[in-house]
N, CA, C and O of each residue as an XYZ file, in Angstrom:
636
protein
N      21.996     20.977     17.343
C      22.982     20.200     16.013
C      22.059     18.616     16.278
O      21.497     18.148     15.288
N      21.961     17.944     17.477
C      21.024     16.631     17.229
C      19.908     17.097     16.628
O      19.834     16.537     15.534
N      18.982     17.852     16.791
C      17.345     18.099     16.256
C      17.673     18.517     14.731
O      16.614     18.623     14.112
N      18.665     18.755     14.026
C      19.229     18.674     13.068
C      19.443     17.486     12.377
O      19.195     17.501     11.171
N      19.946     16.220     13.007
C      20.521     15.138     11.912
C      18.754     14.217     12.847
O      18.582     13.125     12.305
N      17.737     14.468     13.879
C      17.283     13.616     14.256
C      15.827     13.995     12.419
O      15.418     13.162     11.611
N      15.532     15.498     12.490
C      14.659     15.852     11.260
C      15.105     15.381      9.660
O      14.333     15.152      8.729
N      16.987     15.298      9.656
C      17.305     14.505      8.186
C      17.303     12.708      8.373
O      17.117     12.206      7.265
N      17.425     11.882      9.227
C      17.221     10.956      9.342
C      15.383     10.666      9.034
O      15.123      9.941      8.073
N      14.458     11.115      9.675
C      13.562     11.965      9.694
C      13.320     11.257      7.985
O      13.324     10.237      7.296
N      13.066     13.158      8.037
C      13.460     13.137      6.393
C      13.526     11.982      4.691
O      12.696     11.724      3.819
N      14.855     11.618      4.917
C      14.946     10.272      4.293
C      13.648      9.253      4.850
O      12.704      9.284      4.060
N      13.572      8.959      5.246
C      13.017      7.581      5.353
C      11.868      8.472      5.176
O      11.897      7.740      4.187
N      10.824      9.343      5.102
C       9.840      9.976      4.557
C      10.073      9.932      2.929
O       9.330      9.334      2.151
N      11.465     10.819      2.494
C      11.388     10.980      1.248
C      11.125      9.677      0.469
O      10.399      9.494     -0.509
N      12.229      8.459      1.443
C      11.826      7.085      0.677
C      10.787      6.187      0.715
O      10.655      5.262     -0.086
N       9.952      6.469      1.742
C       8.289      5.681      1.748
C       7.801      6.476      0.191
O       7.463      5.893     -0.839
N       7.889      7.874      0.409
C       6.995      8.648     -0.970
C       7.765      7.900     -2.220
O       7.299      7.302     -3.190
N       8.813      8.105     -1.914
C       9.625      7.845     -3.594
C       9.241      5.548     -4.254
O       9.377      5.074     -5.382
N       8.799      4.843     -2.970
C       9.032      4.047     -3.462
C       6.906      3.740     -3.743
O       6.420      2.730     -4.252
N       6.027      5.104     -3.153
C       4.463      4.391     -3.588
C       4.297      5.778     -4.548
O       3.387      5.620     -5.362
N       4.618      6.419     -4.596
C       4.934      7.052     -6.260
C       5.473      5.952     -7.340
O       4.755      5.525     -8.245
N       6.620      5.607     -7.165
C       7.494      4.813     -7.690
C       5.603      3.734     -8.449
O       4.780      3.887     -9.352
N       5.789      3.066     -7.663
C       3.840      1.912     -8.222
C       2.601      2.546     -8.417
O       1.810      2.272     -9.320
N       2.456      3.375     -7.574
C       1.266      4.521     -9.001
C       2.008      4.957    -10.105
O       1.299      5.216    -11.077
N       3.128      5.109    -10.254
C       3.452      5.891    -11.833
C       3.838      4.924    -12.272
O       3.241      4.888    -13.348
N       4.955      3.317    -12.177
C       5.026      2.522    -12.925
C       3.635      1.447    -13.386
O       3.104      1.163    -14.460
N       3.329      0.925    -11.463
C       1.936      0.032    -11.648
C       1.020      0.131    -10.934
O       0.634     -0.469     -9.930
N       0.438      1.509    -11.922
C      -0.843      2.040    -11.647
C      -2.056      1.022    -10.806
O      -1.957     -0.097    -11.308
N      -2.692      1.021    -10.173
C      -4.168      0.685     -9.973
C      -5.177      0.277    -10.169
O      -5.706      0.640     -9.119
N      -6.123     -0.341    -10.825
C      -6.738     -0.847    -10.987
C      -7.599      0.053    -11.285
O      -7.216      1.019    -10.624
N      -8.903      0.497    -12.094
C      -9.493      1.986    -12.237
C     -10.805      1.840    -11.842
O     -11.569      1.223    -12.584
N     -11.343      2.471    -10.417
C     -12.552      2.116     -9.667
C     -13.135      2.057    -10.994
O     -12.750      2.873    -11.832
N     -14.421      0.796    -11.427
C     -15.691      1.715    -12.587
C     -17.155      2.530    -12.661
O     -17.921      2.525    -11.697
N     -17.479      3.276    -13.994
C     -17.613      4.328    -13.392
C     -18.862      4.512    -12.832
O     -19.018      5.676    -13.201
N     -19.984      4.220    -12.152
C     -21.408      4.981    -11.518
C     -21.930      4.851    -13.276
O     -21.210      5.306    -14.164
N     -22.943      4.332    -13.504
C     -24.204      4.168    -15.130
C     -24.889      5.868    -14.492
O     -25.185      6.425    -13.435
N     -24.851      6.149    -16.167
C     -26.034      7.633    -15.671
C     -27.152      7.366    -15.765
O     -27.261      6.228    -16.221
N     -28.147      7.856    -15.557
C     -29.970      7.638    -15.205
C     -30.165      8.556    -16.189
O     -29.084      9.022    -16.547
N     -31.467      9.191    -17.012
C     -31.842     10.030    -16.638
C     -32.502     10.498    -15.857
O     -33.151      9.881    -15.013
N     -32.438     11.967    -16.041
C     -33.000     12.602    -14.529
C     -34.217     12.302    -13.731
O     -34.303     11.814    -12.604
N     -35.428     12.822    -14.811
C     -36.939     12.505    -14.566
C     -37.715     10.996    -15.291
O     -38.059     10.682    -16.431
N     -37.741     10.526    -14.347
C     -38.064      8.309    -14.749
C     -39.403      8.762    -15.850
O     -39.090      9.946    -15.965
N     -40.364      8.650    -16.514
C     -41.425      8.190    -16.966
C     -42.300      8.528    -15.610
O     -41.934      8.374    -14.445
N     -43.696      9.087    -16.147
C     -44.997      8.597    -15.596
C     -45.153      6.956    -15.194
O     -45.156      5.994    -15.962
N     -45.321      6.987    -13.275
C     -45.077      5.490    -12.173
C     -45.680      4.363    -13.368
O     -45.080      3.361    -13.757
N     -47.101      4.858    -13.843
C     -47.572      3.462    -14.571
C     -47.456      2.988    -15.789
O     -47.877      1.985    -16.366
N     -46.844      3.841    -16.058
C     -47.175      4.137    -17.530
C     -45.763      2.678    -18.069
O     -45.180      1.934    -17.281
N     -45.523      2.734    -20.356
C     -45.389      1.445    -20.212
C     -43.494      1.442    -19.999
O     -42.597      0.674    -19.653
N     -43.758      3.330    -20.634
C     -41.843      3.738    -20.605
C     -41.576      3.408    -19.297
O     -40.556      2.735    -19.444
N     -41.874      3.433    -17.749
C     -41.667      3.344    -16.683
C     -41.148      2.079    -16.078
O     -40.349      1.754    -15.201
N     -42.025      1.463    -17.007
C     -41.343     -0.329    -17.108
C     -40.131     -0.577    -17.836
O     -39.104     -0.952    -17.271
N     -40.217     -0.382    -19.062
C     -39.106     -0.082    -19.462
C     -37.424      0.737    -19.092
O     -36.247      0.452    -19.308
N     -38.244      1.970    -18.370
C     -37.098      2.561    -17.515
C     -36.336      1.571    -16.586
O     -35.121      1.374    -16.582
N     -37.165      1.057    -15.894
C     -37.129      0.563    -14.175
C     -36.024     -0.758    -14.597
O     -35.217     -1.096    -13.731
N     -36.019     -1.514    -16.002
C     -36.304     -2.920    -17.035
C     -34.123     -2.351    -17.105
O     -33.211     -2.908    -16.495
N     -34.036     -1.267    -17.963
C     -32.783     -0.652    -18.198
C     -31.897      0.012    -16.803
O     -30.683      0.161    -16.667
N     -32.779      0.262    -16.069
C     -31.930      0.621    -14.646
C     -31.293     -0.457    -13.691
O     -30.189     -0.632    -13.177
N     -32.486     -1.082    -13.697
C     -31.732     -2.582    -13.445
C     -30.519     -2.999    -13.792
O     -29.462     -3.156    -13.181
N     -31.044     -3.224    -15.432
C     -29.930     -4.062    -16.001
C     -28.077     -2.746    -15.797
O     -26.878     -3.010    -15.711
N     -28.847     -1.490    -15.806
C     -27.042     -1.241    -16.147
C     -26.442     -1.131    -14.409
O     -25.233     -1.013    -14.205
N     -27.617     -1.196    -13.050
C     -27.179     -1.462    -11.745
C     -26.445     -2.897    -11.768
O     -25.287     -3.083    -11.396
N     -27.210     -3.750    -12.206
C     -26.508     -5.459    -12.453
C     -24.501     -5.129    -13.224
O     -23.313     -5.414    -13.075
N     -25.076     -4.673    -13.696
C     -23.424     -4.634    -14.779
C     -22.662     -3.722    -13.724
O     -21.852     -4.024    -12.847
N     -23.150     -2.616    -14.075
C     -21.564     -1.616    -12.802
C     -21.841     -2.680    -11.409
O     -20.839     -2.647    -10.695
N     -22.661     -3.378    -10.982
C     -22.107     -4.064     -9.031
C     -21.485     -6.050    -10.196
O     -20.799     -6.922     -9.663
N     -22.012     -6.135    -11.650
C     -20.939     -7.098    -11.718
C     -19.402     -5.958    -12.202
O     -18.452     -6.108    -11.433
N     -19.171     -4.905    -13.380
C     -17.433     -3.917    -12.888
C     -17.245     -3.807    -11.575
O     -16.064     -3.806    -11.225
N     -18.278     -3.688    -10.511
C     -17.141     -3.687     -9.371
C     -16.405     -4.894     -8.714
O     -15.322     -5.075     -8.156
N     -17.526     -5.651     -9.049
C     -16.627     -6.878     -8.209
C     -15.302     -7.106     -8.961
O     -14.255     -7.142     -8.314
N     -15.301     -7.237    -10.093
C     -14.149     -7.262    -10.769
C     -13.335     -6.040    -10.859
O     -12.981     -5.713    -11.992
N     -13.022     -5.403     -9.996
C     -12.707     -4.168     -9.914
C     -12.311     -4.880     -8.527
O     -11.099     -5.051     -8.663
N     -12.465     -5.099     -7.986
C     -12.281     -6.080     -6.167
C     -11.145     -6.653     -6.494
O     -10.021     -6.258     -6.184
N     -11.533     -7.954     -7.371
C     -10.859     -8.721     -8.024
C      -9.055     -8.353     -8.773
O      -7.978     -8.910     -8.982
N      -9.433     -7.643     -8.857
C      -8.261     -6.764    -10.155
C      -7.109     -6.437     -9.138
O      -5.916     -6.679     -8.958
N      -8.364     -5.610     -8.467
C      -7.590     -5.291     -6.779
C      -6.480     -5.821     -6.463
O      -5.319     -5.769     -6.869
N      -7.089     -6.377     -5.609
C      -7.039     -8.281     -4.799
C      -4.990     -8.451     -5.526
O      -3.852     -8.427     -5.057
N      -5.626     -8.600     -6.783
C      -4.331     -9.308     -7.815
C      -2.987     -8.414     -8.006
O      -1.825     -8.813     -8.094
N      -3.563     -6.892     -8.050
C      -2.396     -5.854     -7.353
C      -2.064     -5.237     -6.249
O      -1.188     -4.373     -6.279
N      -2.783     -5.616     -4.949
C      -2.029     -5.508     -3.811
C      -0.761     -6.840     -3.406
O       0.232     -6.874     -2.679
N      -1.612     -8.055     -4.536
C      -0.845     -8.380     -3.967
C       1.034     -8.651     -4.922
O       2.243     -8.865     -4.830
N      -0.037     -8.425     -5.673
C       1.645     -7.981     -5.976
C       2.659     -6.895     -5.881
O       3.870     -6.792     -6.075
N       1.563     -6.037     -5.459
C       2.321     -5.064     -4.661
C       2.813     -4.704     -3.068
O       3.218     -3.701     -2.481
N       2.494     -6.330     -2.674
C       3.204     -6.704     -1.598
C       4.528     -7.621     -1.778
O       5.434     -7.651     -0.945
N       4.511     -8.487     -3.184
C       5.174     -9.121     -2.854
C       6.605     -8.544     -3.782
O       7.608     -9.108     -4.220
N       6.025     -6.949     -3.807
C       7.465     -6.446     -4.712
C       8.139     -5.484     -3.470
O       9.338     -5.481     -3.193
N       7.167     -4.727     -2.836
C       7.378     -3.582     -1.561
C       7.619     -4.546     -0.595
O       8.286     -3.782      0.103
N       7.638     -5.650      0.073
C       7.281     -5.621      1.185
C       9.409     -6.317      1.122
O      10.072     -6.196      2.151
N       9.895     -6.778      0.168
C      11.162     -7.735     -0.009
C      11.769     -6.284      0.520
O      12.457     -6.102      1.524
N      11.260     -5.190     -0.562
C      11.815     -3.987     -0.680
C      12.763     -2.883      0.175
O      13.847     -2.306      0.085
N      11.343     -3.020      1.256
C      11.855     -2.682      2.682
C      12.008     -3.444      2.922
O      12.793     -3.515      1.976
N      12.128     -4.972      3.638
C      13.245     -5.450      4.248
C      14.452     -5.695      3.522
O      15.167     -6.612      3.928
N      14.881     -4.895      2.306
C      16.398     -4.691      1.870
C      16.730     -3.315      2.953
O      17.416     -3.526      3.953
N      16.266     -2.112      2.707
C      16.493     -0.847      2.959
C      16.495     -1.298      4.218
O      17.549     -0.987      4.774
N      15.883     -1.801      4.793
C      15.393     -1.696      7.056
C      17.105     -2.317      6.971
O      17.978     -1.475      6.765
N      17.425     -3.469      7.101
C      18.633     -4.745      6.920
C      19.828     -4.025      6.225
O      20.828     -3.874      6.927
N      19.863     -3.597      5.052
C      21.224     -2.667      4.554
C      21.061     -0.965      5.443
O      22.068     -0.256      5.458
N      20.076     -0.573      5.961
C      20.418      0.114      6.620
C      21.435     -0.052      7.904
O      22.423      0.679      7.956
N      21.274     -0.673      8.568
C      22.203     -1.938     10.069
C      23.377     -1.437      9.725
O      24.098     -0.735     10.434
N      23.690     -2.000      7.998
C      25.234     -2.384      8.189
C      25.844     -1.103      7.484
O      27.067     -0.963      7.481
N      24.998     -0.144      6.874
C      25.822      1.014      6.382
C      26.162      2.002      7.738
O      27.159      2.674      8.003
N      24.661      1.747      8.602
C      24.454      2.764      9.765
C      26.348      2.711     10.531
O      27.138      3.570     10.923
N      26.359      1.642     10.448
C      28.237      1.500     11.193
C      29.475      2.329     10.576
O      30.472      2.937     10.962
N      28.964      2.065      9.660
C      29.951      3.432      8.526
C      29.510      4.790      8.468
O      30.323      5.697      8.287
N      27.984      5.056      8.642
C      27.118      6.422      7.995
C      26.197      6.660      8.957
O      25.040      6.724      8.544
N      26.342      6.788      9.945
C      24.992      6.911     11.316
C      23.407      7.584     10.817
O      22.304      7.306     11.288
N      23.760      8.594      9.655
C      22.771      9.323      9.448
C      21.747      8.932      8.338
O      20.527      9.080      8.273
N      22.947      8.208      7.220
C      22.103      7.219      6.779
C      21.623      6.485      6.565
O      20.782      6.381      5.673
N      22.191      5.241      7.745
C      21.456      3.732      8.156
C      20.455      3.909      7.919
O      19.676      3.519      7.049
N      20.390      5.143      9.488
C      19.449      5.454     10.572
C      17.955      5.800     10.153
O      16.911      5.394     10.664
N      18.248      7.148      8.480
C      17.187      6.923      7.912
C      16.563      5.936      6.572
O      15.663      6.180      5.768
N      17.457      4.743      6.726
C      17.200      3.617      5.761
C      16.451      2.836      6.149
O      15.558      2.334      5.466
N      16.816      2.463      7.970
C      15.979      1.897      8.878
C      14.952      2.135      8.890
O      14.037      1.370      9.195
N      14.854      3.499      8.487
C      12.865      3.585      8.936
C      12.516      3.986      8.184
O      11.422      4.528      8.342
N      13.053      4.032      7.002
C      12.106      4.650      5.663
C      11.388      3.489      5.340
O      10.204      3.448      5.005
N      12.610      2.011      5.524
C      12.685      0.488      4.951
C      11.239      0.228      5.719
O      10.189      0.102      5.088
N      11.332      0.157      7.311
C       9.714     -0.490      8.294
C       8.901      0.206      7.511
O       7.984     -0.420      6.980
N       9.047      1.825      7.216
C       7.548      2.180      6.405
C       7.156      1.802      5.739
O       5.944      1.700      5.549
N       8.549      1.201      4.697
C       7.683      0.872      3.269
C       7.831     -0.933      3.283
O       7.544     -1.780      2.437
N       8.171     -0.985      4.085
C       7.769     -2.821      4.812
C       5.904     -2.334      5.184
O       5.169     -3.284      4.913
N       5.263     -1.307      5.626
C       4.466     -0.969      6.633
C       3.350     -0.832      5.292
O       2.264     -1.390      5.448
N       3.621     -0.054      3.898
C       2.671      0.251      3.466
C       1.863     -0.617      2.903
O       0.649     -0.456      2.776
N       2.875     -2.142      2.326
C       1.767     -3.266      1.838
C       1.009     -3.856      2.371
O       0.114     -4.597      1.966
N       1.392     -3.497      3.543
C       0.639     -4.585      4.954
C      -0.956     -3.158      4.946
O      -1.964     -3.223      5.650
N      -0.831     -2.757      4.570
C      -1.806     -1.753      4.713
C      -3.399     -1.982      3.539
O      -4.624     -1.858      3.515
N      -2.289     -2.361      2.781
C      -3.141     -2.273      1.336
C      -4.395     -2.629      1.785
O      -4.490     -3.133      2.904
N      -5.747     -2.385      0.839
C      -7.254     -2.507      1.726
C      -7.551     -4.389      0.790
O      -7.984     -5.282      1.519
N      -7.443     -4.519      0.211
C      -8.115     -5.874     -0.893
C      -7.055     -6.773     -0.454
O      -7.236     -7.926     -0.845
N      -5.404     -6.487      0.637
C      -4.844     -7.623      0.750
C      -5.493     -9.046      1.635
O      -6.195     -8.890      2.634
N      -5.228    -10.062      1.230
C      -5.817    -11.207      2.082
C      -4.967    -11.484      3.512
O      -3.779    -11.548      3.826
N      -5.832    -11.569      3.967
C      -5.870    -11.863      5.421
C      -4.450    -12.521      5.568
O      -3.590    -11.866      6.157
N      -4.030    -14.209      4.904
C      -2.557    -14.793      5.864
C      -2.176    -13.737      4.491
O      -2.785    -12.981      5.249
N      -1.842    -13.057      3.432
C      -0.807    -12.490      3.512
C      -0.763    -11.072      4.306
O      -0.654     -9.956      3.798
N      -0.835    -11.279      5.171
C      -1.084     -9.459      5.971
C      -0.730    -10.111      7.489
O      -0.113     -9.344      8.228
N      -0.904    -10.827      7.781
C      -0.046    -11.781      8.535
C       1.383    -12.407      8.206
O       2.067    -12.561      9.218
N       1.863    -12.722      7.250
C       3.016    -13.051      6.878
C       3.837    -12.120      6.857
O       5.033    -12.138      7.147
N       2.953    -10.986      6.382
C       3.696     -9.522      6.000
C       4.147     -8.518      7.376
O       5.099     -7.744      7.473
N       3.064     -8.863      8.383
C       3.233     -8.788      9.807
C       4.411     -9.087     10.629
O       4.888     -8.218     11.359
N       4.951    -10.372     10.545
C       5.469    -11.269     10.718
C       6.614    -10.997      9.966
O       7.310    -10.316     10.719
N       7.109    -11.120      9.075
C       8.630    -10.765      8.353
C       8.547     -8.976      9.281
O       9.578     -8.676      9.884
N       7.795     -8.321      9.313
C       8.227     -6.570      9.973
C       8.395     -6.802     11.143
O       8.765     -5.890     11.883
N       8.239     -7.683     11.479
C       8.132     -7.800     13.640
C       9.669     -9.074     13.213
O      10.739     -8.807     13.761
N       9.641     -9.676     12.763
C      11.746    -10.394     12.848
C      12.300     -9.158     12.385
O      12.869     -8.522     13.272
N      12.294     -8.570     11.094
C      13.589     -7.429     11.220
C      13.579     -6.355     11.941
O      14.426     -5.481     11.760
N      12.355     -6.217     13.128
C      12.322     -5.344     13.648
C      13.484     -5.685     14.838
O      14.349     -4.913     15.252
N      13.220     -7.142     15.272
C      14.066     -7.606     16.220
C      15.255     -7.584     16.087
O      16.161     -7.122     16.780
N      15.206     -8.455     14.539
C      16.842     -7.971     14.122
C      17.743     -7.127     13.594
O      18.937     -7.272     13.334
N      16.544     -5.668     13.398
C      17.527     -4.476     13.536
C      17.788     -3.965     14.668
O      19.001     -3.780     14.769
N      17.148     -3.611     15.680
C      16.922     -4.111     17.337
C      17.889     -4.641     18.129
O      18.054     -4.403     19.325
N      18.552     -5.398     17.404
C      19.735     -6.442     17.735
C      20.372     -5.491     17.032
O      19.842     -4.403     16.808
N      21.376     -5.755     16.684
C      21.909     -5.129     15.319
C      22.914     -3.351     16.015
O      24.021     -2.938     16.359
N      21.660     -2.984     15.852
C      21.650     -1.321     16.182
C      21.670     -1.043     17.503
O      22.301     -0.054     17.875
N      21.009     -1.833     18.414
C      21.161     -1.764     20.116
C      22.049     -2.370     20.565
O      23.127     -1.900     20.928
N      21.612     -3.825     20.608
C      22.041     -4.700     21.651
C      23.360     -4.902     20.862
O      24.370     -4.779     21.555
N      23.535     -5.158     19.687
C      25.006     -5.265     19.596
C      26.198     -4.554     19.575
O      27.401     -4.738     19.760
N      25.399     -3.653     19.273
C      26.532     -1.622     19.177
C      26.482     -1.693     20.863
O      27.348     -0.834     21.027
N      26.232     -1.953     21.787
C      26.664     -2.433     23.489
C      27.563     -2.543     23.619
O      28.285     -1.677     24.113
N      28.125     -4.207     23.050
C      28.566     -5.276     23.611
C      29.931     -5.025     22.940
O      30.966     -5.360     23.516
N      29.945     -4.326     21.490
C      31.041     -3.967     20.420
C      32.112     -2.981     21.274
O      33.106     -2.519     20.714
């Protein structure tokens, strides 16, 4: 019966994290990555005038693509920053709320705590997140872990 409790707690945590990630992608999708430009299959003869025109078109298309990629990275950075400010506090609410629910209903509270921690880790792991924000996020997770650990393990022993 104890293994079933652990499985149930982990299932709640995983589903909570998946719910948050799926909700983000459903209601606030990331910017699309730019398509690589299509070029003709075979270039014209090397020393011909057509080749120079073809090469110039190739360079222009490549420069335009690089600009699109740069714009994508800027948009992705803004997108990930917004996700950080939405999801990290949500994870804090889940984890801290789980500590108070845990006193009444042990299984649900533990699932919320674990799911909240997983939810807080998600926005920290995003690629285009600024390192300063990543530092702040890791600090928040650490504070929450200490708080939850105190409430769940140390405070419970004193009671």
